[in-house]
N, C-alpha and C positions, 0 to 999 in steps of 0.2 A: 462400876466394876461388877456389881452384883448381877446386872442384866447380862453382861458378857459371860460371867461365870455360869449363870443359869442356862444360857444357850449352849455352853460347852457341856454342862451336866446332862442336858438332853441328848447331846451327841454321844456322850459316854454311855448313858443308859441304853440308847439304841444299839450301840456296839455290843454291850453285854447281852442284850436280848437276841440280837441278830447273829452275832458271831459265836456266842457261847451257849445260846439257847436257854439262858437263865433269866428269871425275873430279877431285875436289880433291886438291891436293898438301898433305896435312895438316901436314907439317913447315913448309912455307912459310906456310900459313894461320895456324899457331901463331905464327910470327914476326911476321906482320902484326898479329895480334890483340894480342900482347904489346906491340908497338910503339905501339899506340893507348892503352896504359895504362888508367887508371881510367875514361876516357871511355866505354868499352864498357858500363859499368854504369848510365850515365845515359841515360834514354830519349831525350832530345833530342839529345845529342851522339853517341849510338850509331847514329843513322840519318842518311841524307842525303835531303833533300827535292828530288826531281828537278824540281819545278815552281818552285823558288826559285833564280832565276838568280844572285843574290848568293852563295848557298850553293855553287853549282857553281863560281863564281869562286874561292871560298875553297879548294875541293878542288884546283883548278888551281894556285893560288898556294902554298898551304901544303903540299900533298902532292906534286904533280908537279914543281913548280919547286924548292921548298925542300928537301923530303925526298929526292926522286929525282934532283935536280940537272938537270932538263931545261930547255931553253931555251924561252921563250914562243914559241908559234906557233899558228896557227889549228887545227892538227892536235890540239892538246891538248884544246881545248873540243869539237871534233868527236868525239874519242874518248870523252870524258866523256858526251856526249849519246848516243853509240852504246851505251855500257854501260848507261845509264839506260833506253834504249829496249828493249834485250834483256832487262833485268831485268823490264820490263813495267810499263805504265801502271797496270794493275790492282793491282800490288803496292804497298801504301801504305808498308810498312815495308821500306825498302831499307837494309840494314845497311852502315854505313861500312866495316867490315872486309871485306865482300864486294866493295864498290865498289873499295876500295884494292887488294885482292888482284887483281881483274880488270884494273885499270889497270896495276899493276906487271907482271903477266904479259904484257899486250898490248905494253908498251914494253920487255919483256925486261930488267927492272930488279930481278930477284930477288936479285942479288948485293949490293944495297944492304943487305939484311937479314942478310948472312953475318957 
């Protein structure tokens, strides 16, 4: 499993560099990836559909509010939309690990994974 995870991590790091123009914090990316558990190996759960508003709601409720402990506010959805926009409309495969990584970084919630 580790080899498969390592290959995915390389893909995620490339997306962070390529789509967001940031040098990935590999240690933090690893923690986010491990935190997603086996879902990263399932094609459907490994990605986020930016055009599915109910899926974006789930990201907000399950990740930002439940996992990161944030309070619900319009800023949460605005930030999700911003991350999706920067990721790019032309990118059909938006990896959940990358989306969660970027959201946690944006809200400075890396400590949740310590």
